[in-house]
VEXVEX-454428 format. One line per field, with one value per residue (C-alpha): x, y, z. Coordinates in steps of 0.001 Angstrom, whole numbers, plus 500000, padded with zeros to 6 digits. Last residue first. Layout:
N
px <- c(X ...)
py <- c(Y ...)
pz <- c(Z ...)
This chain:
990
px <- c(444870 448362 449159 448344 450123 452143 449015 447991 449620 449073 445445 443508 439899 437133 434389 431093 429064 430383 427949 425227 426249 425280 422031 421318 422064 420139 417098 417220 416998 414387 411602 412481 412698 409257 407741 409217 407541 404302 404731 405264 408812 409237 411601 410427 414177 414729 411906 411447 415125 414812 411378 411444 411641 414956 416222 415473 416887 420393 421392 419128 420654 424172 423848 422797 424926 427951 427098 426892 430291 431865 430456 431709 435147 434623 434072 436889 439378 437995 438138 441766 442789 441111 442093 445844 445773 444008 446915 448842 447299 446416 442818 439930 441296 439431 439482 438759 440941 440706 438109 439737 443096 441512 439554 442962 443850 441294 444492 445137 443634 443813 443817 443159 444099 446364 446203 443825 445820 448961 447220 445931 449362 450482 447252 448236 447681 448879 448604 448770 447347 448587 446784 449376 448310 451577 452448 450801 454079 455592 452235 452507 456020 454924 452060 454575 456495 454190 455138 458997 460700 464056 463618 461875 462524 461582 463236 460966 461799 460595 464025 465678 463233 464024 467870 467177 465246 467602 470470 468495 467426 463891 461118 459738 458252 458232 457032 455369 454781 451559 451539 449666 452771 454596 451654 452154 455897 454977 452394 454857 457567 455020 453255 455271 455080 458572 459863 460487 464077 465448 469116 470042 472942 475050 476537 476706 477795 475842 474472 473030 473001 471252 471312 468705 469914 467078 467423 467517 470914 472539 471129 472729 476127 475751 475067 478162 480310 478989 479760 483396 483677 482573 479267 479642 476475 476044 472333 471216 473889 472346 468680 469788 471647 468705 466823 466961 468299 468848 469331 470425 468520 468217 466381 465492 463648 464279 462544 463180 464076 461419 458637 460475 458676 458897 459517 460101 460450 461577 461299 463080 461515 462301 458762 457402 455294 453469 449829 449844 452922 451765 448672 450294 452553 449471 448176 451422 452220 455496 455644 459004 460022 460566 463761 462267 464819 465770 462093 461082 464019 462783 459244 460101 462374 459562 456949 459224 459679 456004 455757 453302 456034 455793 457883 460512 462842 462376 463175 466344 467443 466540 468273 471480 471319 470818 473680 476027 477679 481250 480368 479656 476748 475327 471649 470824 467547 465026 461460 459113 455953 454560 454409 456373 455151 452419 453264 456459 457174 454506 453663 452957 451116 451746 449778 446297 443669 441256 441483 440122 436884 436390 436994 434359 431837 432104 433630 434972 435337 437667 437183 436234 432494 432774 434418 431578 429065 430813 431170 427455 426378 428930 427729 424165 424975 426794 424562 421299 420644 421724 419428 416506 416705 414876 413476 411370 408244 408433 410018 407396 404591 406031 406346 402634 401550 403117 400951 397824 398317 398968 395783 394677 391895 394452 397957 399771 402873 400879 400145 403465 406171 407305 403780 403680 400975 402960 406211 404271 402882 406304 408123 405419 405242 408995 409494 407015 408861 412192 410720 409306 412672 414713 412174 412700 416592 417565 418010 418809 421710 423152 422659 424113 427263 427292 427448 431079 431831 430846 427825 427525 424510 425973 429310 427278 425487 428757 430291 427321 427212 431018 430425 427591 429582 432698 430431 429825 426270 424979 427623 431153 432881 430982 432748 432929 432426 433281 432494 434512 433983 433059 432067 430821 431391 428588 430175 433890 436294 439087 441669 442296 441359 441405 440361 442151 441266 439583 440997 438813 439953 437350 437393 433653 432197 435513 435640 435211 436276 438301 437735 439025 437476 436873 437321 437153 437076 434211 432328 428857 426740 429056 427117 426482 427955 429591 427961 428611 427944 427847 429169 427711 430242 428925 425039 423238 419816 420127 421106 417541 417905 418148 418840 421417 422170 424443 427694 430136 431455 431558 428568 426629 426527 423899 425240 423381 422674 422317 419575 419067 422768 423886 425105 421863 422422 425597 423799 421072 423842 425466 422314 421603 422420 420089 417140 418033 417592 414323 413082 414225 412523 409258 409922 410484 407190 405456 406745 405841 402281 401837 402889 400713 397655 398488 399298 396352 394015 395439 392283 391847 389898 386184 384524 380757 380711 379495 380250 383545 384578 383715 385751 388739 388535 388841 391840 393507 392897 394478 397449 398449 397709 400163 402855 402408 401969 405010 407146 405966 406765 410250 410960 410522 410859 409154 407545 404129 405606 406958 403650 401640 404097 403869 400227 399689 402249 400635 397302 398419 396601 393577 393585 395171 394680 391002 390309 392011 389399 386553 387639 388617 385343 383284 385366 384869 381028 380931 379988 377122 374854 375887 377005 378139 381647 383116 380515 381293 385072 384386 382545 384920 388102 390984 389949 389937 393711 395493 393347 390854 393827 395792 392817 392248 395940 395861 393494 395429 398726 397617 396695 399944 402055 400268 400722 404245 404988 403378 405450 408597 407799 406598 409932 411971 409819 410419 414144 413968 411968 414727 417222 415537 415969 412948 413817 411598 408779 406353 403259 401332 404410 403018 402632 404859 407490 407701 407631 410461 412436 412083 413214 416117 417273 417193 419008 417197 417931 420770 419510 416251 413533 411770 409799 408373 406116 405511 402271 402503 398746 398439 401225 402038 403650 405913 407425 409671 410212 412674 410786 408387 404663 403516 404911 402991 399751 400055 400644 397419 395510 396551 395543 392203 391698 392104 394404 397956 400046 402940 404989 407643 410321 411672 413895 415073 417532 420580 419187 421298 418143 416122 413684 411078 408707 408418 406389 407092 405188 407108 404483 405431 408973 407902 405601 408335 410765 407899 407331 411051 410760 412153 413684 414504 415311 418225 418721 421233 419128 420043 417606 417058 415691 418653 419602 418337 420436 419427 421906 420538 422653 422090 418295 416873 414596 413815 415584 418087 415275 413458 416698 417546 414063 414108 417774 416898 413826 415947 418361 415780 412720 411949 408659 409519 411725 412927 414254 417363 417809 420897 420354 421376 420193 417070 414701 411236 410156 406951 408058 409122 405909 403618 400414 398896 395701 392014 389198 386472 383454 381628 378453 379511 378593 380999 383808 382964 382751 386228 387674 385658 387009 390473 390064 389744 390657 393380 394525 395431 395181 396922 394784 395916 392868 393088 391264 394569 393156 391065 393815 392234 393807 393401 395176 395051 392027 391141 387575 386294 385275 388516 387527 384070 385636 387950 385443 383222 386208 387233 383600 383456 386578 384921 384070 384685 383122 385795 388112 391291 392402 396002 397012 399243 399377 400071 401471 404930 405141 405180 403143 404391 405176 401657 400623 402155 405508 406198 405951 403144 403967 402223 398895 397275 397293 394462 395327 393940 396113 397680 399891 399581 402177 400736 403265 403381 407115 407631 405587 402169 401460 399100)
py <- c(462873 462529 459060 456875 453567 454457 454727 451189 449223 451938 451897 454317 455311 453370 455452 453427 456284 458467 456650 458636 461730 460034 458929 462502 463716 460909 461808 465415 464173 461655 463915 466101 463166 462010 465434 465399 462123 463627 466559 464545 464566 464642 463140 463391 462900 465862 468365 467127 467307 471035 470345 472493 469236 468427 471830 471600 468072 468698 471845 470832 467394 468516 471164 468595 465801 468162 469607 466323 465346 468372 467532 463880 465125 467612 464664 462420 465354 466019 462320 461983 465072 463989 460394 461317 463269 460399 458164 460475 458468 460207 459467 461820 463907 467082 469160 472951 473698 476640 475336 471916 473467 475346 472087 470295 467657 465082 463109 465601 469100 469795 473465 474211 477584 478085 480998 479307 476218 478322 480330 477017 475204 476433 474967 471578 469005 470141 469537 472835 472840 475361 476303 477992 481367 482813 483566 481002 479387 482582 483002 479442 480121 483375 481497 478951 482027 482459 479065 480040 478373 476900 474626 474837 471887 471159 467764 465469 461837 460532 459755 462633 465075 463665 464096 467641 468680 467392 469244 472378 472960 472442 474830 472812 472941 470070 470466 468161 469022 467608 466117 462891 460840 463302 463016 459152 459440 461567 459034 456140 458027 458808 455581 454241 457466 458735 458111 461144 461049 463250 463659 465385 467613 468600 471324 474503 477086 480472 479089 476085 475392 472537 471842 469689 467865 466510 463363 462593 460940 463956 465923 463545 463894 467601 467778 465610 467902 470938 469470 468910 472233 473962 475868 479326 480733 484389 484312 484893 482226 479567 480069 480044 476823 474867 474661 474217 477176 477277 480324 480096 481185 477334 476998 479697 479376 479150 477421 476330 478224 478339 479882 480868 479306 481116 479928 482570 479927 476365 474122 470733 467626 464430 464492 463529 460654 458706 458921 461990 461131 457687 458849 461179 458286 456126 458534 458985 455354 453674 453740 453922 450906 451880 452392 455239 458068 457124 456434 459840 461526 459691 460757 464425 464516 462976 465371 468283 467170 466966 470739 471539 473075 473358 470406 471383 473033 470457 467773 469362 469909 466462 465015 466747 465563 462065 462279 463538 466881 467001 468781 467455 465398 463120 461942 460044 458308 460610 459628 461709 460131 462633 459830 461910 463337 465073 464967 466977 467643 470150 469213 471620 470095 472261 472203 471636 472062 469469 470867 474122 472711 470426 473455 475416 472565 472547 471464 468062 465414 462546 459386 457086 457265 461002 461289 459352 461572 464728 463210 462332 465770 467593 465412 466248 470062 470350 468848 469482 473046 471989 469021 471068 473539 471222 472154 469170 470759 474189 472924 470075 472766 474811 471813 470772 474342 474450 471620 472914 476373 474903 472890 469392 467253 464420 465810 468397 467181 466551 470216 470766 473018 476514 477449 480929 479824 476782 478878 481463 478743 477021 480324 481577 478474 478055 481844 481334 478191 480055 482969 480553 478686 482080 483217 479835 479748 483257 483055 479307 479869 482260 479896 477011 479082 480257 476532 476451 478373 475372 475987 475046 473144 469741 471034 472383 468982 467115 469365 469245 465498 465244 467652 465649 462499 464169 465250 469050 469143 466896 465607 465837 464636 461478 459222 455649 452217 449518 445656 443749 442535 444678 448159 450015 453583 456019 458181 458327 456971 458378 456325 456686 453159 450896 450984 448881 449854 447475 447689 449003 452691 454867 457362 457420 454174 452406 453008 449384 449184 446636 446302 447327 447993 451049 454886 455087 458682 460443 461008 459764 456571 453874 451482 448067 444715 444288 446338 450135 451485 455337 457676 461141 463996 466068 465266 462617 463442 462817 459241 458666 457065 453688 453397 452279 451670 452258 452906 454216 457799 458886 461136 458207 457018 456231 454625 455720 453096 454755 454902 455774 455448 457762 455695 456037 459868 458866 456700 459300 462015 459895 458735 462297 461487 458394 460825 462632 459514 458719 462339 462433 458987 460526 463757 461842 459980 463247 464849 461571 461684 465389 464898 461819 463870 466851 464850 462441 465657 466271 466866 466432 469116 468695 471161 470993 474783 475006 471664 471515 474927 473619 470571 472385 475041 472062 470583 473861 474358 471036 471348 474898 474239 471277 473258 476441 474553 472353 475550 477484 474578 474321 477831 481612 484540 487768 486898 486500 484485 482037 481887 481275 478545 476714 476880 475764 472923 471643 471576 468873 466027 468174 470620 468660 465036 465666 467583 464653 462215 464482 465670 462224 460614 463360 463093 459415 459708 461945 465581 468017 465842 462268 461012 457371 457302 455869 453035 452224 452093 449560 447265 447724 447109 448523 452082 451246 450515 453846 456852 455234 453285 456478 458180 454962 454985 458642 458281 455395 457007 460298 458512 456390 459594 461503 458589 458254 461799 461735 458633 460317 463537 461541 459659 462925 464207 461040 461609 465284 464367 461771 464553 466647 463945 464162 463534 460895 461416 459128 460551 458876 458407 460467 463429 465444 462736 462591 466404 466570 463927 465662 469015 467415 465607 468823 470740 473268 476541 478002 476436 478685 476837 476849 473737 472238 469132 466860 464714 465420 466390 467532 469960 471077 474510 475562 478806 479714 476705 477449 476372 473628 474300 475574 472471 470025 472203 472060 468440 467927 470092 468092 464728 466252 466988 463199 460500 461701 458687 459319 462584 463396 465975 469242 471135 474641 476677 475942 477464 476531 475958 473059 471713 474469 473836 475369 474593 476988 479753 482814 483443 479999 481165 484409 482541 480255 483291 484956 481620 481505 484901 488199 491107 490000 486487 487968 485726 483242 481105 477579 476296 472767 470858 468526 468757 472339 473860 477276 479648 482739 485249 488256 488045 490597 492270 489921 490787 487916 485490 486729 486467 483049 481764 483101 481906 478382 478311 479411 476757 474064 472170 473881 472681 471855 473791 472200 474810 475229 478155 479743 482262 485730 487097 486981 484152 485907 487018 485104 484643 488200 489898 488013 490582 490865 489390 490110 488415 486527 484647 482250 482245 483169 486760 486651 485680 488335 490867 490091 490589 493830 495091 494488 496550 495866 497527 499868 497463 494837 491408 488426 486369 483568 482169 480604 477991 476094 472740 474108 476087 478440 479982 483288 484740 487938 489437 492722 491801 489427 485856 484442 485244 483779 480642 480214 480532 477869 475645 475874 474917 472036 470815 470191 472267 475922 478092 480586 482140 483959 485907 486460 489316 490092 493543 494166 497375 497019 493365 494220 491374 487950 487073 487173 485142 481979 482044 478221 477940 476856 473516 474061 475513 473021 470502 472493 473276 471021 472498 475893 475705 477851 479273 480454 482037 480219 479650 483432 484520 485978 489828 490773)
pz <- c(533453 535022 535916 538958 538900 541906 543925 543239 545924 548550 547748 545508 546532 545019 543463 542733 544389 541606 539233 541179 539333 535882 537405 538318 534698 533238 535444 534157 530609 531158 531718 528677 526238 527525 526890 523531 522695 524041 521861 518800 517455 513636 511380 507750 506852 504612 505307 508863 510008 511068 512724 515831 517989 516210 516764 520404 520923 519666 521567 524567 524868 524152 526897 529510 528363 528262 531474 533090 531619 532981 536351 536131 535406 538256 540589 539226 539884 543358 544240 543109 545066 548267 547913 547366 550506 552148 551552 554087 556852 560044 559701 559658 556863 557006 553952 553401 556562 558841 561210 561370 562390 565175 566455 566290 563859 562527 561517 558852 558372 554675 553459 549783 548287 551292 553570 555856 556123 556799 559410 561119 561011 564471 565902 564707 562008 558521 554896 552800 549180 546471 543261 540975 539528 538598 542162 544484 545249 547094 548930 550379 551554 553049 554941 556322 557768 560782 561970 561771 558733 559456 556478 553125 550960 547437 546399 548298 547880 551299 552662 551085 552566 556080 555474 553884 556844 559399 557580 557149 560803 561966 561544 558790 555267 552753 549184 546919 543300 541802 538331 539276 539129 541349 543915 543799 544536 547621 548665 548312 550320 553090 553417 556384 558386 559031 562556 564775 566330 569014 569828 573150 573550 576722 578956 576895 579459 580155 583529 581853 578060 576419 572715 570975 567825 565648 563937 560115 560282 558892 561709 564335 562802 562553 566324 567173 564891 566541 570044 568854 567531 570737 570708 572398 574176 573466 574055 570387 569342 571688 570662 566961 567460 568668 571878 575750 577545 581403 583347 587077 590209 591098 587781 585634 582377 578563 575825 572119 568890 566333 568737 572075 574999 578211 581874 584482 587179 587268 590429 589895 588751 591041 592354 589001 589996 587343 586239 584220 582259 581848 580342 577963 576830 576451 573899 572044 571833 572603 576151 577980 580044 583651 585438 587511 586956 583393 582405 583749 581681 578499 579063 579897 576672 574401 576058 575182 571538 571135 572152 575041 577147 580986 581756 579299 581831 584513 582016 580834 584570 585659 582578 583365 587071 586065 583552 586201 585342 584356 581181 577617 578495 575635 575478 572398 570964 572551 571112 568878 568297 565716 562906 560476 557155 559142 562755 562355 558778 557503 553982 551224 548057 544853 541504 542835 540116 541284 544837 543771 542421 545275 547828 545899 546180 549933 553215 552131 554887 553784 556009 553054 553820 554281 550824 549236 550743 549728 546230 545943 547054 544722 541790 542491 542925 539603 537015 538681 537339 533699 533837 535215 532355 530073 526545 525196 526282 524551 521357 520946 521539 518682 516334 517125 516532 513045 511650 513557 511942 508543 508512 509450 508138 507893 508885 506851 504838 501716 501550 499954 501571 500790 499573 501146 503571 504619 505177 507097 509494 509879 510622 512913 515069 515167 516089 518948 520060 519941 521915 524490 524685 525274 527847 529600 529417 530417 534196 533953 531676 534207 537129 535195 534616 538235 539162 538066 541250 543305 545569 549072 550667 549998 551705 554645 555023 554981 557447 559872 559680 560334 563293 564644 564376 566153 569117 569820 568312 570951 573443 574127 577373 578037 580667 579433 581101 578641 578421 576017 572470 569463 570625 567565 566687 566879 569620 569300 572151 573915 575837 579578 580371 577349 573639 570975 567407 564948 561378 558728 558914 557160 560201 561130 559882 560183 563864 565021 568648 570415 574207 577640 580774 583021 582395 578797 577735 575672 572556 572896 572724 571741 569544 570782 570035 573576 576338 576739 580186 580406 583102 582497 582760 579825 579434 577523 576429 572749 573656 575089 578507 579977 583680 586039 589605 592810 590969 593497 592635 596317 595909 594691 591144 588476 585415 582273 579624 576274 573632 570029 568776 565986 563045 561289 561011 559136 556728 556068 555566 552999 551340 549955 546444 546616 547455 544341 542332 543910 543551 539741 538998 540393 538587 535325 535814 536613 533217 531361 532744 532058 528369 528083 528967 526840 523895 524266 524137 520622 518549 514670 512981 512344 510025 510869 511547 515181 516440 514595 516121 519693 519052 517570 520383 523010 521211 521010 524681 525568 523222 524297 528039 527845 526460 528534 531823 531074 530096 533087 535415 534034 535547 534996 537382 538061 541356 539965 537152 539650 541631 538408 537330 540585 540656 537078 537532 540659 539020 536652 538522 538904 536026 533156 534218 535099 531921 530036 531168 530452 527034 526043 527045 525343 522253 522012 522650 519542 520056 519647 521649 521987 518663 518442 517035 520312 520247 516636 517456 520299 517992 515064 516987 514971 515580 519279 519465 518597 519665 521962 523452 524107 525768 527847 528908 530097 533095 534722 533791 535521 538613 538684 538072 540899 543386 542433 542793 546396 547296 546308 548112 551244 551204 551231 553975 556080 555554 556624 559772 560670 560218 562675 565432 567767 571449 572838 575533 577359 579174 582051 584049 586995 584825 586927 586841 582920 582668 585049 583527 580025 581429 583590 580511 578323 581066 583121 585197 583220 579961 580375 578317 574971 574319 571133 571840 568700 568437 564538 564427 568020 567785 571378 571740 574536 576100 578847 580910 583718 586702 585748 586912 583534 581924 584083 583697 579865 579956 582089 579628 576794 578635 579335 575638 575019 574093 574989 575872 573429 572917 570544 571746 570260 572531 572455 574661 572385 569306 566247 564099 562936 560241 559374 556511 553039 549940 547009 545046 546283 548845 550242 550809 552285 554683 555752 556458 558564 560502 561271 562904 561733 563639 566973 565613 563390 560372 558954 556490 555193 552471 551775 548660 548795 545068 544630 547511 548860 550636 552637 554387 556729 556967 559295 556806 553909 550574 550939 551236 548032 545951 547350 546364 542919 542358 543468 541181 538270 539039 538312 539713 543163 544503 547921 550180 553675 556043 558068 560658 561523 564409 565367 568592 570726 571573 571748 575279 576387 579934 580633 579869 582085 582162 585734 586453 585038 586866 585012 586146 583633 581671 578152 578890 581707 579367 576813 579684 580836 577431 576829 580184 579101 576027 572231 569083 569737 572600 570016 571708 573219 575690 578091 579829 583325 585290 585947 584921 582223 580376 577804 574719 573028 570017 568136 569779 568178 567055 569674 568415 569669 573257 572964 571194 574009 576544 575029 574411 578208 579154 576626 578142 581492 584685 584034 586845 587457 584870 586024 583236 581585 579773 576588 574858 571283 569354 570936 570299 566409 564873 563740 567363 568395 565352 566889 568854 568642 564818 562592 561049 557807 558909 556447 559302 561217 564650 567404 570205 571099 574180 577197 579435 582469 584902 588254 588441 587712 590509 589733 589937 592425)
């Protein structure tokens, strides 16, 4: 009889060898075609201890055709995946019985082990990449995999982002493909919503593992799990309709009676530890190489000056001198043990039809090493002893490793932005437990990653706010500088929103979480910064092209150098005095060729752009400017026009009614009730201002002055005096219309009145003109086909608007204002801020047309907006900037997200982009100049005239420091200071 869904056995493989490189949840079963495999469960009777279960498992795994077998001692069950073409169910049962136990085949659980389906975006760490050629190689291999839709690899972060169909290819297949290409790979995270990775403490024996397995098997909604004993991580796939993350963790803890403790693993923490591991590994290799290379150098330089030591080195031991034996032995360890990574990486690169820096290092060190070995053997056979160059090989590897170590540290510095953002995330939260009536009956501490929407959380002074939400009780000042870049603390009280990761300074707050996990602002910032660092600027194509031809060109040039110097020597083009002692023309030429090979460095070119983009995105995030990619940076530094939306961008977005004039015999209260009733269903900022003004008039209350408080007051006050409105409709660019008391009411501009045949008397027109010329918006009101009154609405300009506009002009950028308002109001506002190019009475859809008209002739146009109606224009612009965090739709369409509402950040965005690309150009100059100058010097072009010659080990040192210098150059961007209001006017065109 088939078992119920809750009783399905879901076993976890344990005790894997660490070399398995973080094998995934679905094991080898998932890497085969499921249609060719079967999975069964077997009841096993007679097992009493872990030795019994191991015996059964070994017997099953020993069967030809069994892909995977695992045994659960506590449940007395075996889970077996096998190929029915090679082994049958009876064979499996017989194998268990032959091991001394009883076996009974039960039904196959097919549903529980179904693979997660659909398109996923997975992130992988990729080790061993050294230059742009490596990146191109990995990207090319990933894009050729079946099921992979998109693949992007970043050299500076050593990360790859792959969009793939999980029904066609698994993450393990992707890892295997990367490793087959000659690189190290491990899985970081994906956008799966039904997976949880948690760390486990309390497991000390095999019995504990079996207990954990039993608890998971009995939890309804758990689909699959895998426990990695090495990392002590538990990976669980579950049904989100049956379980939440917190319910799952609580269920496991209670099922184990508190024996096990769990904490959610942050994938970014694992990435950070991997970066540290890479740096420490490089340092270990460097120190080992240096320890073995120093004696070789001392034997070459110092020992000849110390007679006793020198005589020991000259002592003949067999066919060679003692010094030769020591050099050979020490350098062999450096060459093939410490330097093994270069050979492995070079071989894998060549096997995949690509070349990289490892090929050059392996070629240069091998040439000097094997020549030295041949020179020793030739001397032993003929008695003619040529000089050896073992120290060249050893020091070359040492300097390359030292450069890699410094490069890993510098690259780690470039990713500090994400690390700092991750550190902002709180580790724990205090959850308030409430009864059905909402009364607090207790509290408990939970992992911050397990917070759920609707949770009421307690935030004590001095702690981080654990999630995005609304304050439901208390008031306090909150430091939001780490997220918005705004240094001044912000007052938070009931009804106001808070951001997770910000710091509560003084008072006690109770907040209700409304955004958790990947939906929080902090998570979105991290995602944006990470995506930007993964992206490639168009200028990177130049480095990719150079990298594709660099190594073959260098090898060809080295060969020509060897051949040229050798033929010139044989033909007598230079005197024999140039040759080293006991040397010959071949050795003399070979040293020049090796120097050419090892001094050439494609890494500097490959790192020039991505490291600068990484630092810039991090600096931008620290200043409240989120950059979505290197392509956005490149376009922004060329901006010619900046288009500002008027309402909410140039203005504060806090519209207030300043005038209400009735032109009929209607009572003012009745007039305001009609207008407010018509606008009550509108979401426009002007509508909210009218509604607040009318409420204040009816209730004799002081109107609020802040936008958030205004909304809260609207929700909290009674609006019983409003009239019933029907057939409401909002007319974009005109106003609203509806029916009240069976009569039509219109609230809007002149166009709305004209199209409805409403006559505007001269005295009313003059009054509206007067409002408009004072930078106010005149709103006309008609009821039952008669114009009955006018409202004057003012939206104050932002204090920095005029200064920013002037600053943009100083930078050579032309500001443009676009608005749906009338021409008089638009001109009045533009005059106040100093904008001469005004586009008024523009419908929301018409903003894109304005952008297209400015783009003619190749000009780069930026659009600054904050609302849903701005999203088409933000997408149409070359550079879209969503200001004040904007709406979700505006953020999605924008290239830059300006977290604050300050227009200063527009200046910051453009200024940072320009400085970043100045740094990128400088990096390319360094990288190109280095290769253009260094390679000819290494080839010996200055030797005939200046006797300047670069030994191969010196060339290796130069190569190692070239990439480090480029990374350090990019790191100087970390010192960037954004322009302040007091200095903006001092900006000049670069």
